PyMOL Python script that loads the backbone (N, CA, C, O; Angstrom):
from pymol import cmd

cmd.read_pdbstr("""\
ATOM      1  N   MET A   1     -22.570  32.226  10.827  1.00  0.00           N
ATOM      2  CA  MET A   1     -21.511  32.005   9.857  1.00  0.00           C
ATOM      3  C   MET A   1     -20.975  30.579  10.012  1.00  0.00           C
ATOM      4  O   MET A   1     -20.768  30.101  11.128  1.00  0.00           O
ATOM      5  N   THR A   2     -20.760  29.931   8.916  1.00  0.00           N
ATOM      6  CA  THR A   2     -20.269  28.565   8.918  1.00  0.00           C
ATOM      7  C   THR A   2     -18.862  28.528   8.354  1.00  0.00           C
ATOM      8  O   THR A   2     -18.581  29.127   7.316  1.00  0.00           O
ATOM      9  N   THR A   3     -17.986  27.824   9.042  1.00  0.00           N
ATOM     10  CA  THR A   3     -16.623  27.651   8.560  1.00  0.00           C
ATOM     11  C   THR A   3     -16.578  26.377   7.722  1.00  0.00           C
ATOM     12  O   THR A   3     -17.074  25.330   8.138  1.00  0.00           O
ATOM     13  N   LEU A   4     -15.984  26.476   6.546  1.00  0.00           N
ATOM     14  CA  LEU A   4     -15.887  25.321   5.657  1.00  0.00           C
ATOM     15  C   LEU A   4     -14.524  24.665   5.798  1.00  0.00           C
ATOM     16  O   LEU A   4     -13.514  25.339   5.997  1.00  0.00           O
ATOM     17  N   THR A   5     -14.508  23.344   5.692  1.00  0.00           N
ATOM     18  CA  THR A   5     -13.247  22.621   5.653  1.00  0.00           C
ATOM     19  C   THR A   5     -12.663  22.762   4.253  1.00  0.00           C
ATOM     20  O   THR A   5     -13.329  23.264   3.347  1.00  0.00           O
ATOM     21  N   MET A   6     -11.435  22.326   4.077  1.00  0.00           N
ATOM     22  CA  MET A   6     -10.801  22.399   2.750  1.00  0.00           C
ATOM     23  C   MET A   6     -11.593  21.590   1.719  1.00  0.00           C
ATOM     24  O   MET A   6     -11.773  22.023   0.580  1.00  0.00           O
ATOM     25  N   LYS A   7     -12.055  20.423   2.130  1.00  0.00           N
ATOM     26  CA  LYS A   7     -12.830  19.569   1.234  1.00  0.00           C
ATOM     27  C   LYS A   7     -14.132  20.265   0.825  1.00  0.00           C
ATOM     28  O   LYS A   7     -14.533  20.216  -0.338  1.00  0.00           O
ATOM     29  N   GLU A   8     -14.784  20.911   1.792  1.00  0.00           N
ATOM     30  CA  GLU A   8     -16.033  21.603   1.493  1.00  0.00           C
ATOM     31  C   GLU A   8     -15.791  22.822   0.608  1.00  0.00           C
ATOM     32  O   GLU A   8     -16.609  23.134  -0.257  1.00  0.00           O
ATOM     33  N   GLU A   9     -14.675  23.507   0.823  1.00  0.00           N
ATOM     34  CA  GLU A   9     -14.341  24.644  -0.039  1.00  0.00           C
ATOM     35  C   GLU A   9     -14.144  24.189  -1.478  1.00  0.00           C
ATOM     36  O   GLU A   9     -14.580  24.861  -2.413  1.00  0.00           O
ATOM     37  N   LYS A  10     -13.481  23.037  -1.655  1.00  0.00           N
ATOM     38  CA  LYS A  10     -13.272  22.490  -2.991  1.00  0.00           C
ATOM     39  C   LYS A  10     -14.612  22.148  -3.633  1.00  0.00           C
ATOM     40  O   LYS A  10     -14.848  22.455  -4.802  1.00  0.00           O
ATOM     41  N   ARG A  11     -15.486  21.511  -2.858  1.00  0.00           N
ATOM     42  CA  ARG A  11     -16.806  21.156  -3.385  1.00  0.00           C
ATOM     43  C   ARG A  11     -17.566  22.400  -3.815  1.00  0.00           C
ATOM     44  O   ARG A  11     -18.183  22.422  -4.880  1.00  0.00           O
ATOM     45  N   LEU A  12     -17.520  23.442  -2.977  1.00  0.00           N
ATOM     46  CA  LEU A  12     -18.227  24.681  -3.292  1.00  0.00           C
ATOM     47  C   LEU A  12     -17.672  25.312  -4.563  1.00  0.00           C
ATOM     48  O   LEU A  12     -18.435  25.779  -5.409  1.00  0.00           O
ATOM     49  N   GLU A  13     -16.361  25.327  -4.702  1.00  0.00           N
ATOM     50  CA  GLU A  13     -15.743  25.904  -5.902  1.00  0.00           C
ATOM     51  C   GLU A  13     -16.179  25.151  -7.160  1.00  0.00           C
ATOM     52  O   GLU A  13     -16.477  25.767  -8.183  1.00  0.00           O
ATOM     53  N   VAL A  14     -16.216  23.824  -7.081  1.00  0.00           N
ATOM     54  CA  VAL A  14     -16.625  23.020  -8.241  1.00  0.00           C
ATOM     55  C   VAL A  14     -18.087  23.306  -8.584  1.00  0.00           C
ATOM     56  O   VAL A  14     -18.430  23.458  -9.757  1.00  0.00           O
ATOM     57  N   ILE A  15     -18.943  23.379  -7.576  1.00  0.00           N
ATOM     58  CA  ILE A  15     -20.361  23.655  -7.825  1.00  0.00           C
ATOM     59  C   ILE A  15     -20.544  25.066  -8.383  1.00  0.00           C
ATOM     60  O   ILE A  15     -21.398  25.281  -9.243  1.00  0.00           O
ATOM     61  N   GLN A  16     -19.760  26.020  -7.908  1.00  0.00           N
ATOM     62  CA  GLN A  16     -19.833  27.382  -8.455  1.00  0.00           C
ATOM     63  C   GLN A  16     -19.413  27.402  -9.916  1.00  0.00           C
ATOM     64  O   GLN A  16     -19.959  28.166 -10.713  1.00  0.00           O
ATOM     65  N   ARG A  17     -18.445  26.562 -10.270  1.00  0.00           N
ATOM     66  CA  ARG A  17     -18.041  26.467 -11.678  1.00  0.00           C
ATOM     67  C   ARG A  17     -19.180  25.904 -12.525  1.00  0.00           C
ATOM     68  O   ARG A  17     -19.322  26.266 -13.693  1.00  0.00           O
ATOM     69  N   VAL A  18     -19.983  25.027 -11.947  1.00  0.00           N
ATOM     70  CA  VAL A  18     -21.160  24.506 -12.658  1.00  0.00           C
ATOM     71  C   VAL A  18     -22.146  25.647 -12.897  1.00  0.00           C
ATOM     72  O   VAL A  18     -22.685  25.782 -13.995  1.00  0.00           O
ATOM     73  N   PHE A  19     -22.386  26.474 -11.864  1.00  0.00           N
ATOM     74  CA  PHE A  19     -23.298  27.608 -12.010  1.00  0.00           C
ATOM     75  C   PHE A  19     -22.817  28.595 -13.069  1.00  0.00           C
ATOM     76  O   PHE A  19     -23.624  29.171 -13.799  1.00  0.00           O
ATOM     77  N   ARG A  20     -21.497  28.790 -13.150  1.00  0.00           N
ATOM     78  CA  ARG A  20     -20.932  29.718 -14.140  1.00  0.00           C
ATOM     79  C   ARG A  20     -20.890  29.120 -15.542  1.00  0.00           C
ATOM     80  O   ARG A  20     -20.609  29.829 -16.509  1.00  0.00           O
ATOM     81  N   GLY A  21     -21.166  27.831 -15.662  1.00  0.00           N
ATOM     82  CA  GLY A  21     -21.166  27.183 -16.968  1.00  0.00           C
ATOM     83  C   GLY A  21     -19.804  26.682 -17.397  1.00  0.00           C
ATOM     84  O   GLY A  21     -19.642  26.268 -18.545  1.00  0.00           O
ATOM     85  N   GLU A  22     -18.820  26.704 -16.516  1.00  0.00           N
ATOM     86  CA  GLU A  22     -17.483  26.236 -16.840  1.00  0.00           C
ATOM     87  C   GLU A  22     -17.400  24.713 -16.823  1.00  0.00           C
ATOM     88  O   GLU A  22     -16.553  24.125 -17.495  1.00  0.00           O
ATOM     89  N   LEU A  23     -18.276  24.081 -16.056  1.00  0.00           N
ATOM     90  CA  LEU A  23     -18.311  22.622 -15.937  1.00  0.00           C
ATOM     91  C   LEU A  23     -19.738  22.141 -16.088  1.00  0.00           C
ATOM     92  O   LEU A  23     -20.685  22.850 -15.748  1.00  0.00           O
ATOM     93  N   THR A  24     -19.884  20.936 -16.599  1.00  0.00           N
ATOM     94  CA  THR A  24     -21.199  20.301 -16.596  1.00  0.00           C
ATOM     95  C   THR A  24     -21.346  19.553 -15.280  1.00  0.00           C
ATOM     96  O   THR A  24     -20.363  19.326 -14.574  1.00  0.00           O
ATOM     97  N   VAL A  25     -22.564  19.173 -14.954  1.00  0.00           N
ATOM     98  CA  VAL A  25     -22.797  18.428 -13.720  1.00  0.00           C
ATOM     99  C   VAL A  25     -22.097  17.076 -13.787  1.00  0.00           C
ATOM    100  O   VAL A  25     -21.593  16.584 -12.777  1.00  0.00           O
ATOM    101  N   VAL A  26     -22.067  16.482 -14.961  1.00  0.00           N
ATOM    102  CA  VAL A  26     -21.422  15.171 -15.115  1.00  0.00           C
ATOM    103  C   VAL A  26     -19.927  15.283 -14.818  1.00  0.00           C
ATOM    104  O   VAL A  26     -19.377  14.456 -14.089  1.00  0.00           O
ATOM    105  N   LYS A  27     -19.268  16.299 -15.376  1.00  0.00           N
ATOM    106  CA  LYS A  27     -17.838  16.485 -15.125  1.00  0.00           C
ATOM    107  C   LYS A  27     -17.567  16.873 -13.675  1.00  0.00           C
ATOM    108  O   LYS A  27     -16.575  16.443 -13.087  1.00  0.00           O
ATOM    109  N   ALA A  28     -18.452  17.686 -13.103  1.00  0.00           N
ATOM    110  CA  ALA A  28     -18.301  18.068 -11.694  1.00  0.00           C
ATOM    111  C   ALA A  28     -18.415  16.837 -10.801  1.00  0.00           C
ATOM    112  O   ALA A  28     -17.683  16.713  -9.819  1.00  0.00           O
ATOM    113  N   ALA A  29     -19.315  15.941 -11.131  1.00  0.00           N
ATOM    114  CA  ALA A  29     -19.475  14.711 -10.353  1.00  0.00           C
ATOM    115  C   ALA A  29     -18.194  13.885 -10.398  1.00  0.00           C
ATOM    116  O   ALA A  29     -17.795  13.306  -9.388  1.00  0.00           O
ATOM    117  N   LEU A  30     -17.548  13.827 -11.560  1.00  0.00           N
ATOM    118  CA  LEU A  30     -16.285  13.099 -11.685  1.00  0.00           C
ATOM    119  C   LEU A  30     -15.191  13.751 -10.833  1.00  0.00           C
ATOM    120  O   LEU A  30     -14.417  13.063 -10.167  1.00  0.00           O
ATOM    121  N   VAL A  31     -15.139  15.072 -10.864  1.00  0.00           N
ATOM    122  CA  VAL A  31     -14.125  15.797 -10.080  1.00  0.00           C
ATOM    123  C   VAL A  31     -14.337  15.565  -8.589  1.00  0.00           C
ATOM    124  O   VAL A  31     -13.378  15.359  -7.845  1.00  0.00           O
ATOM    125  N   LEU A  32     -15.594  15.599  -8.155  1.00  0.00           N
ATOM    126  CA  LEU A  32     -15.905  15.451  -6.738  1.00  0.00           C
ATOM    127  C   LEU A  32     -15.894  13.996  -6.273  1.00  0.00           C
ATOM    128  O   LEU A  32     -15.841  13.724  -5.074  1.00  0.00           O
ATOM    129  N   GLY A  33     -15.943  13.079  -7.211  1.00  0.00           N
ATOM    130  CA  GLY A  33     -15.949  11.667  -6.849  1.00  0.00           C
ATOM    131  C   GLY A  33     -17.294  11.196  -6.329  1.00  0.00           C
ATOM    132  O   GLY A  33     -17.363  10.297  -5.491  1.00  0.00           O
ATOM    133  N   VAL A  34     -18.372  11.809  -6.829  1.00  0.00           N
ATOM    134  CA  VAL A  34     -19.723  11.416  -6.442  1.00  0.00           C
ATOM    135  C   VAL A  34     -20.509  11.080  -7.711  1.00  0.00           C
ATOM    136  O   VAL A  34     -20.044  11.312  -8.827  1.00  0.00           O
ATOM    137  N   SER A  35     -21.697  10.533  -7.517  1.00  0.00           N
ATOM    138  CA  SER A  35     -22.533  10.209  -8.669  1.00  0.00           C
ATOM    139  C   SER A  35     -23.139  11.491  -9.246  1.00  0.00           C
ATOM    140  O   SER A  35     -23.179  12.529  -8.585  1.00  0.00           O
ATOM    141  N   GLU A  36     -23.600  11.397 -10.468  1.00  0.00           N
ATOM    142  CA  GLU A  36     -24.240  12.542 -11.111  1.00  0.00           C
ATOM    143  C   GLU A  36     -25.462  12.979 -10.302  1.00  0.00           C
ATOM    144  O   GLU A  36     -25.698  14.172 -10.107  1.00  0.00           O
ATOM    145  N   ARG A  37     -26.225  12.006  -9.838  1.00  0.00           N
ATOM    146  CA  ARG A  37     -27.419  12.303  -9.042  1.00  0.00           C
ATOM    147  C   ARG A  37     -27.054  13.063  -7.760  1.00  0.00           C
ATOM    148  O   ARG A  37     -27.723  14.030  -7.396  1.00  0.00           O
ATOM    149  N   GLN A  38     -25.988  12.619  -7.077  1.00  0.00           N
ATOM    150  CA  GLN A  38     -25.560  13.289  -5.847  1.00  0.00           C
ATOM    151  C   GLN A  38     -25.089  14.713  -6.153  1.00  0.00           C
ATOM    152  O   GLN A  38     -25.312  15.627  -5.360  1.00  0.00           O
ATOM    153  N   CYS A  39     -24.452  14.892  -7.278  1.00  0.00           N
ATOM    154  CA  CYS A  39     -23.982  16.220  -7.663  1.00  0.00           C
ATOM    155  C   CYS A  39     -25.177  17.165  -7.874  1.00  0.00           C
ATOM    156  O   CYS A  39     -25.127  18.334  -7.490  1.00  0.00           O
ATOM    157  N   TYR A  40     -26.241  16.651  -8.481  1.00  0.00           N
ATOM    158  CA  TYR A  40     -27.453  17.453  -8.643  1.00  0.00           C
ATOM    159  C   TYR A  40     -28.033  17.826  -7.277  1.00  0.00           C
ATOM    160  O   TYR A  40     -28.523  18.940  -7.093  1.00  0.00           O
ATOM    161  N   ARG A  41     -27.979  16.897  -6.321  1.00  0.00           N
ATOM    162  CA  ARG A  41     -28.485  17.171  -4.973  1.00  0.00           C
ATOM    163  C   ARG A  41     -27.669  18.276  -4.303  1.00  0.00           C
ATOM    164  O   ARG A  41     -28.228  19.186  -3.692  1.00  0.00           O
ATOM    165  N   VAL A  42     -26.342  18.188  -4.423  1.00  0.00           N
ATOM    166  CA  VAL A  42     -25.469  19.206  -3.827  1.00  0.00           C
ATOM    167  C   VAL A  42     -25.744  20.562  -4.476  1.00  0.00           C
ATOM    168  O   VAL A  42     -25.818  21.582  -3.792  1.00  0.00           O
ATOM    169  N   LYS A  43     -25.890  20.561  -5.771  1.00  0.00           N
ATOM    170  CA  LYS A  43     -26.172  21.800  -6.507  1.00  0.00           C
ATOM    171  C   LYS A  43     -27.486  22.416  -6.028  1.00  0.00           C
ATOM    172  O   LYS A  43     -27.574  23.630  -5.847  1.00  0.00           O
ATOM    173  N   ALA A  44     -28.497  21.589  -5.826  1.00  0.00           N
ATOM    174  CA  ALA A  44     -29.795  22.086  -5.353  1.00  0.00           C
ATOM    175  C   ALA A  44     -29.690  22.659  -3.944  1.00  0.00           C
ATOM    176  O   ALA A  44     -30.305  23.683  -3.644  1.00  0.00           O
ATOM    177  N   ARG A  45     -28.907  21.999  -3.069  1.00  0.00           N
ATOM    178  CA  ARG A  45     -28.742  22.497  -1.702  1.00  0.00           C
ATOM    179  C   ARG A  45     -28.010  23.833  -1.693  1.00  0.00           C
ATOM    180  O   ARG A  45     -28.329  24.714  -0.894  1.00  0.00           O
ATOM    181  N   VAL A  46     -27.026  23.987  -2.582  1.00  0.00           N
ATOM    182  CA  VAL A  46     -26.294  25.255  -2.662  1.00  0.00           C
ATOM    183  C   VAL A  46     -27.222  26.345  -3.204  1.00  0.00           C
ATOM    184  O   VAL A  46     -27.162  27.489  -2.753  1.00  0.00           O
ATOM    185  N   THR A  47     -28.064  26.002  -4.153  1.00  0.00           N
ATOM    186  CA  THR A  47     -29.026  26.969  -4.675  1.00  0.00           C
ATOM    187  C   THR A  47     -29.968  27.432  -3.569  1.00  0.00           C
ATOM    188  O   THR A  47     -30.277  28.619  -3.460  1.00  0.00           O
ATOM    189  N   LYS A  48     -30.419  26.487  -2.752  1.00  0.00           N
ATOM    190  CA  LYS A  48     -31.384  26.796  -1.693  1.00  0.00           C
ATOM    191  C   LYS A  48     -30.742  27.476  -0.486  1.00  0.00           C
ATOM    192  O   LYS A  48     -31.286  28.450   0.035  1.00  0.00           O
ATOM    193  N   SER A  49     -29.584  26.971  -0.034  1.00  0.00           N
ATOM    194  CA  SER A  49     -29.000  27.424   1.231  1.00  0.00           C
ATOM    195  C   SER A  49     -27.703  28.202   1.090  1.00  0.00           C
ATOM    196  O   SER A  49     -27.180  28.701   2.087  1.00  0.00           O
ATOM    197  N   GLY A  50     -27.178  28.318  -0.103  1.00  0.00           N
ATOM    198  CA  GLY A  50     -25.894  28.995  -0.274  1.00  0.00           C
ATOM    199  C   GLY A  50     -24.753  28.089   0.145  1.00  0.00           C
ATOM    200  O   GLY A  50     -24.857  26.867   0.035  1.00  0.00           O
ATOM    201  N   ALA A  51     -23.667  28.674   0.623  1.00  0.00           N
ATOM    202  CA  ALA A  51     -22.473  27.903   0.985  1.00  0.00           C
ATOM    203  C   ALA A  51     -22.745  26.913   2.109  1.00  0.00           C
ATOM    204  O   ALA A  51     -22.070  25.887   2.194  1.00  0.00           O
ATOM    205  N   THR A  52     -23.711  27.193   2.969  1.00  0.00           N
ATOM    206  CA  THR A  52     -24.012  26.256   4.058  1.00  0.00           C
ATOM    207  C   THR A  52     -24.623  24.965   3.540  1.00  0.00           C
ATOM    208  O   THR A  52     -24.683  23.979   4.275  1.00  0.00           O
ATOM    209  N   GLY A  53     -25.075  24.947   2.301  1.00  0.00           N
ATOM    210  CA  GLY A  53     -25.614  23.730   1.702  1.00  0.00           C
ATOM    211  C   GLY A  53     -24.545  22.672   1.478  1.00  0.00           C
ATOM    212  O   GLY A  53     -24.861  21.494   1.310  1.00  0.00           O
ATOM    213  N   ILE A  54     -23.287  23.080   1.473  1.00  0.00           N
ATOM    214  CA  ILE A  54     -22.168  22.164   1.281  1.00  0.00           C
ATOM    215  C   ILE A  54     -21.853  21.408   2.568  1.00  0.00           C
ATOM    216  O   ILE A  54     -21.414  20.259   2.527  1.00  0.00           O
ATOM    217  N   VAL A  55     -22.080  22.059   3.714  1.00  0.00           N
ATOM    218  CA  VAL A  55     -21.687  21.507   5.009  1.00  0.00           C
ATOM    219  C   VAL A  55     -22.475  20.235   5.313  1.00  0.00           C
ATOM    220  O   VAL A  55     -23.684  20.168   5.092  1.00  0.00           O
ATOM    221  N   HIS A  56     -21.768  19.232   5.824  1.00  0.00           N
ATOM    222  CA  HIS A  56     -22.412  17.970   6.197  1.00  0.00           C
ATOM    223  C   HIS A  56     -23.450  18.239   7.274  1.00  0.00           C
ATOM    224  O   HIS A  56     -23.186  18.983   8.218  1.00  0.00           O
ATOM    225  N   ARG A  57     -24.598  17.654   7.143  1.00  0.00           N
ATOM    226  CA  ARG A  57     -25.712  17.965   8.033  1.00  0.00           C
ATOM    227  C   ARG A  57     -25.542  17.416   9.441  1.00  0.00           C
ATOM    228  O   ARG A  57     -26.230  17.871  10.355  1.00  0.00           O
ATOM    229  N   ASN A  58     -24.661  16.466   9.644  1.00  0.00           N
ATOM    230  CA  ASN A  58     -24.442  15.919  10.981  1.00  0.00           C
ATOM    231  C   ASN A  58     -23.391  16.688  11.766  1.00  0.00           C
ATOM    232  O   ASN A  58     -23.105  16.344  12.913  1.00  0.00           O
ATOM    233  N   ARG A  59     -22.818  17.711  11.174  1.00  0.00           N
ATOM    234  CA  ARG A  59     -21.773  18.464  11.880  1.00  0.00           C
ATOM    235  C   ARG A  59     -22.354  19.091  13.143  1.00  0.00           C
ATOM    236  O   ARG A  59     -23.421  19.704  13.129  1.00  0.00           O
ATOM    237  N   GLY A  60     -21.610  18.913  14.236  1.00  0.00           N
ATOM    238  CA  GLY A  60     -22.027  19.489  15.499  1.00  0.00           C
ATOM    239  C   GLY A  60     -22.931  18.591  16.327  1.00  0.00           C
ATOM    240  O   GLY A  60     -23.214  18.896  17.485  1.00  0.00           O
ATOM    241  N   ARG A  61     -23.380  17.500  15.753  1.00  0.00           N
ATOM    242  CA  ARG A  61     -24.239  16.580  16.485  1.00  0.00           C
ATOM    243  C   ARG A  61     -23.398  15.434  17.024  1.00  0.00           C
ATOM    244  O   ARG A  61     -22.419  15.030  16.397  1.00  0.00           O
ATOM    245  N   PRO A  62     -23.775  14.909  18.180  1.00  0.00           N
ATOM    246  CA  PRO A  62     -23.018  13.763  18.699  1.00  0.00           C
ATOM    247  C   PRO A  62     -23.284  12.511  17.866  1.00  0.00           C
ATOM    248  O   PRO A  62     -24.360  12.355  17.288  1.00  0.00           O
ATOM    249  N   CYS A  63     -22.314  11.640  17.814  1.00  0.00           N
ATOM    250  CA  CYS A  63     -22.445  10.391  17.071  1.00  0.00           C
ATOM    251  C   CYS A  63     -23.485   9.506  17.753  1.00  0.00           C
ATOM    252  O   CYS A  63     -23.473   9.366  18.976  1.00  0.00           O
ATOM    253  N   LYS A  64     -24.369   8.917  16.981  1.00  0.00           N
ATOM    254  CA  LYS A  64     -25.399   8.052  17.548  1.00  0.00           C
ATOM    255  C   LYS A  64     -24.838   6.710  17.994  1.00  0.00           C
ATOM    256  O   LYS A  64     -25.485   5.993  18.758  1.00  0.00           O
ATOM    257  N   ARG A  65     -23.661   6.367  17.534  1.00  0.00           N
ATOM    258  CA  ARG A  65     -23.051   5.091  17.898  1.00  0.00           C
ATOM    259  C   ARG A  65     -22.100   5.206  19.087  1.00  0.00           C
ATOM    260  O   ARG A  65     -21.500   4.216  19.503  1.00  0.00           O
ATOM    261  N   LYS A  66     -21.967   6.395  19.624  1.00  0.00           N
ATOM    262  CA  LYS A  66     -21.037   6.628  20.721  1.00  0.00           C
ATOM    263  C   LYS A  66     -21.502   5.886  21.973  1.00  0.00           C
ATOM    264  O   LYS A  66     -22.688   5.878  22.305  1.00  0.00           O
ATOM    265  N   ILE A  67     -20.547   5.266  22.658  1.00  0.00           N
ATOM    266  CA  ILE A  67     -20.843   4.543  23.884  1.00  0.00           C
ATOM    267  C   ILE A  67     -20.952   5.560  25.019  1.00  0.00           C
ATOM    268  O   ILE A  67     -20.156   6.494  25.107  1.00  0.00           O
ATOM    269  N   GLU A  68     -21.945   5.366  25.882  1.00  0.00           N
ATOM    270  CA  GLU A  68     -22.145   6.294  26.994  1.00  0.00           C
ATOM    271  C   GLU A  68     -20.950   6.263  27.942  1.00  0.00           C
ATOM    272  O   GLU A  68     -20.304   5.230  28.120  1.00  0.00           O
ATOM    273  N   GLU A  69     -20.673   7.410  28.541  1.00  0.00           N
ATOM    274  CA  GLU A  69     -19.539   7.538  29.462  1.00  0.00           C
ATOM    275  C   GLU A  69     -19.673   6.567  30.633  1.00  0.00           C
ATOM    276  O   GLU A  69     -18.681   6.000  31.091  1.00  0.00           O
ATOM    277  N   LYS A  70     -20.879   6.380  31.109  1.00  0.00           N
ATOM    278  CA  LYS A  70     -21.132   5.462  32.221  1.00  0.00           C
ATOM    279  C   LYS A  70     -20.705   4.034  31.854  1.00  0.00           C
ATOM    280  O   LYS A  70     -20.113   3.330  32.672  1.00  0.00           O
ATOM    281  N   THR A  71     -21.003   3.620  30.641  1.00  0.00           N
ATOM    282  CA  THR A  71     -20.641   2.288  30.175  1.00  0.00           C
ATOM    283  C   THR A  71     -19.124   2.152  30.056  1.00  0.00           C
ATOM    284  O   THR A  71     -18.561   1.122  30.430  1.00  0.00           O
ATOM    285  N   VAL A  72     -18.467   3.179  29.541  1.00  0.00           N
ATOM    286  CA  VAL A  72     -17.011   3.157  29.390  1.00  0.00           C
ATOM    287  C   VAL A  72     -16.344   3.025  30.766  1.00  0.00           C
ATOM    288  O   VAL A  72     -15.413   2.237  30.935  1.00  0.00           O
ATOM    289  N   LYS A  73     -16.820   3.792  31.738  1.00  0.00           N
ATOM    290  CA  LYS A  73     -16.244   3.721  33.086  1.00  0.00           C
ATOM    291  C   LYS A  73     -16.414   2.324  33.675  1.00  0.00           C
ATOM    292  O   LYS A  73     -15.497   1.809  34.315  1.00  0.00           O
ATOM    293  N   ARG A  74     -17.567   1.712  33.467  1.00  0.00           N
ATOM    294  CA  ARG A  74     -17.817   0.370  34.003  1.00  0.00           C
ATOM    295  C   ARG A  74     -16.879  -0.651  33.351  1.00  0.00           C
ATOM    296  O   ARG A  74     -16.372  -1.542  34.033  1.00  0.00           O
ATOM    297  N   ILE A  75     -16.648  -0.534  32.069  1.00  0.00           N
ATOM    298  CA  ILE A  75     -15.737  -1.439  31.362  1.00  0.00           C
ATOM    299  C   ILE A  75     -14.322  -1.299  31.910  1.00  0.00           C
ATOM    300  O   ILE A  75     -13.637  -2.298  32.130  1.00  0.00           O
ATOM    301  N   VAL A  76     -13.884  -0.064  32.129  1.00  0.00           N
ATOM    302  CA  VAL A  76     -12.543   0.180  32.678  1.00  0.00           C
ATOM    303  C   VAL A  76     -12.434  -0.415  34.076  1.00  0.00           C
ATOM    304  O   VAL A  76     -11.427  -1.038  34.413  1.00  0.00           O
ATOM    305  N   GLU A  77     -13.468  -0.224  34.889  1.00  0.00           N
ATOM    306  CA  GLU A  77     -13.465  -0.810  36.241  1.00  0.00           C
ATOM    307  C   GLU A  77     -13.327  -2.325  36.181  1.00  0.00           C
ATOM    308  O   GLU A  77     -12.516  -2.905  36.903  1.00  0.00           O
ATOM    309  N   LEU A  78     -14.111  -2.963  35.328  1.00  0.00           N
ATOM    310  CA  LEU A  78     -14.067  -4.418  35.209  1.00  0.00           C
ATOM    311  C   LEU A  78     -12.704  -4.890  34.704  1.00  0.00           C
ATOM    312  O   LEU A  78     -12.187  -5.907  35.166  1.00  0.00           O
ATOM    313  N   ALA A  79     -12.128  -4.158  33.763  1.00  0.00           N
ATOM    314  CA  ALA A  79     -10.823  -4.541  33.226  1.00  0.00           C
ATOM    315  C   ALA A  79      -9.748  -4.431  34.300  1.00  0.00           C
ATOM    316  O   ALA A  79      -8.888  -5.304  34.420  1.00  0.00           O
ATOM    317  N   ARG A  80      -9.800  -3.362  35.073  1.00  0.00           N
ATOM    318  CA  ARG A  80      -8.814  -3.188  36.141  1.00  0.00           C
ATOM    319  C   ARG A  80      -8.979  -4.257  37.222  1.00  0.00           C
ATOM    320  O   ARG A  80      -7.990  -4.773  37.742  1.00  0.00           O
ATOM    321  N   ALA A  81     -10.215  -4.585  37.556  1.00  0.00           N
ATOM    322  CA  ALA A  81     -10.480  -5.603  38.575  1.00  0.00           C
ATOM    323  C   ALA A  81      -9.970  -6.969  38.115  1.00  0.00           C
ATOM    324  O   ALA A  81      -9.386  -7.716  38.901  1.00  0.00           O
ATOM    325  N   SER A  82     -10.194  -7.295  36.828  1.00  0.00           N
ATOM    326  CA  SER A  82      -9.739  -8.602  36.334  1.00  0.00           C
ATOM    327  C   SER A  82      -8.219  -8.665  36.276  1.00  0.00           C
ATOM    328  O   SER A  82      -7.638  -9.735  36.457  1.00  0.00           O
ATOM    329  N   THR A  83      -7.564  -7.525  36.024  1.00  0.00           N
ATOM    330  CA  THR A  83      -6.096  -7.490  36.007  1.00  0.00           C
ATOM    331  C   THR A  83      -5.550  -7.731  37.392  1.00  0.00           C
ATOM    332  O   THR A  83      -4.563  -8.449  37.554  1.00  0.00           O
ATOM    333  N   LYS A  84      -6.183  -7.137  38.406  1.00  0.00           N
ATOM    334  CA  LYS A  84      -5.741  -7.331  39.794  1.00  0.00           C
ATOM    335  C   LYS A  84      -5.907  -8.789  40.212  1.00  0.00           C
ATOM    336  O   LYS A  84      -5.040  -9.358  40.876  1.00  0.00           O
ATOM    337  N   VAL A  85      -7.031  -9.386  39.815  1.00  0.00           N
ATOM    338  CA  VAL A  85      -7.290 -10.780  40.169  1.00  0.00           C
ATOM    339  C   VAL A  85      -6.252 -11.693  39.505  1.00  0.00           C
ATOM    340  O   VAL A  85      -5.739 -12.614  40.141  1.00  0.00           O
ATOM    341  N   SER A  86      -5.947 -11.443  38.248  1.00  0.00           N
ATOM    342  CA  SER A  86      -4.986 -12.302  37.554  1.00  0.00           C
ATOM    343  C   SER A  86      -3.578 -12.154  38.133  1.00  0.00           C
ATOM    344  O   SER A  86      -2.806 -13.113  38.113  1.00  0.00           O
ATOM    345  N   MET A  87      -3.229 -10.973  38.649  1.00  0.00           N
ATOM    346  CA  MET A  87      -1.932 -10.773  39.275  1.00  0.00           C
ATOM    347  C   MET A  87      -1.830 -11.544  40.581  1.00  0.00           C
ATOM    348  O   MET A  87      -0.772 -12.076  40.916  1.00  0.00           O
ATOM    349  N   ILE A  88      -2.920 -11.599  41.306  1.00  0.00           N
ATOM    350  CA  ILE A  88      -2.946 -12.314  42.579  1.00  0.00           C
ATOM    351  C   ILE A  88      -2.815 -13.819  42.334  1.00  0.00           C
ATOM    352  O   ILE A  88      -2.132 -14.506  43.094  1.00  0.00           O
ATOM    353  N   ILE A  89      -3.448 -14.333  41.303  1.00  0.00           N
ATOM    354  CA  ILE A  89      -3.424 -15.760  41.000  1.00  0.00           C
ATOM    355  C   ILE A  89      -2.037 -16.190  40.553  1.00  0.00           C
ATOM    356  O   ILE A  89      -1.596 -17.289  40.891  1.00  0.00           O
ATOM    357  N   ILE A  90      -1.365 -15.376  39.827  1.00  0.00           N
ATOM    358  CA  ILE A  90      -0.045 -15.728  39.303  1.00  0.00           C
ATOM    359  C   ILE A  90       0.921 -15.735  40.437  1.00  0.00           C
ATOM    360  O   ILE A  90       2.105 -16.007  40.238  1.00  0.00           O
TER     361      ILE A  90
END
""", "prot")
cmd.dss("prot")
cmd.show_as("cartoon", "prot")
cmd.util.cbc("prot")
cmd.orient("prot")
């Protein structure tokens, strides 16, 4: 089971309105703030996967740009060491 955010729930509701014929894809794209082409992609994913098609595919994965913990610790060590040195010089 996937939990949807408020934004994803809104997207799903708009896409469901497209399926019911209440909205066109062009109008749905305007409501969602995406291009018509992207709206067609979202619609296709919902058709294929159901509500989980709305969920961002990177959810639950670590960020690829995240700095390793080892690197962060080394930076903190260096910063603390330079602060101690500057205090001694002053």
